[in-house]
C-alpha positions, 0 to 999 in steps of 0.5 A: 879725494872728491877730486880725484875721483874726477881723473881719468883711470890713466891718471888716477891717482895724480892729485892725491900725491900731488897734494902730499907732495906739496905737504911735504915741501910745507913742512921742509920749509917749517924745518928751515925756520926751526934750525934758522930762528929757533936754535938760541939760548931760549929754546935749548938747554941752559948747558948747550954749547954756543957754536955753529953746530950746537946752540947760537947766541941769538934766536927767538923765544917761543912765543916770538915763534908762535908769533911768525907761525900765526902771521904766516898761517894768517896769510895762506888762509887768504887764498882760501877765500878766493877758491872755486869749488867743483860743481856738485850738480851732478853728484846724487846725494845719499841718505844715512840709511843707504850709507849705513847699508853701504858700510855694512856691506863692506864689513862683510866682505873677506877683503875688508877683514884682510885690510883691518888685520894688515892695517892694525898689525902693520900699525902696531909693528911700524910704531916700534921704530918711532918709539926707538928713535925717539929715545935716542934722538933726544935722550941719548943724544939730544939733538939741537934745534939745529940738528933737528930742523935739519933732520926736518929738511932733508927728511921731508925733501927726500919724501918729496922726491919720493913722491914725484919717483913714485908718480912717475914710475909706481903709479901704475904698478902693482901696489903689492910690489910698491908695498913690499919694497917700501916695508923692506926698505923701512925694516932694514933702515929700522935695524940700524937703530939696533947699531946706533944704540949699542954706539957700534963702531961710534954710531951713537952720532946726532948727525949719523941718526938724522941720516938714518931717519931721512933715509927710513922715512923717505922709504915709505913714500909708496904708501902715500 
């Protein structure tokens, strides 16, 4: 956020969206680990079928999985010690009283009230869909670790592509337009869960639920 304030007006938002872009790619890499290394008999139900599309006959245990993650985290932490911070000499310092006064002035602005209402309402309604697909995927169709990993991979690959589209196409567009497009697409895809729940035309299938999740999550890219 601090670096983003140093961007030119015509480039504002590039650093933030790039950070999200890297985050999604890293999460996708974690999905690869989950799909490939954590799909054995020790990390699935005891009656899971041993096959290429279900459970595999080999895989890391939970302890081994976290040991791999700890090693990766250690390697990724090394560059932090070599990072150079941007000079803060030109940034003015403010007292707590000054910050509180600015906060109070912001809270008295009607726009702030509208934003609070929007964020609260949008957050409440947007959480209905995750509850639905968690129940369907992990209770009704019971995704295997392979399928869950594939979902993570393709979801964040699609989101990363969406962020790139946002950088190229929507960065300097009216935020209302991008927000309406995003929310509209999410609600359309969210409505498909009703058909899945009732197994309409055989849609209560783990791979189809992955397809819905990928498209629904990726449609939210303009809100990054």
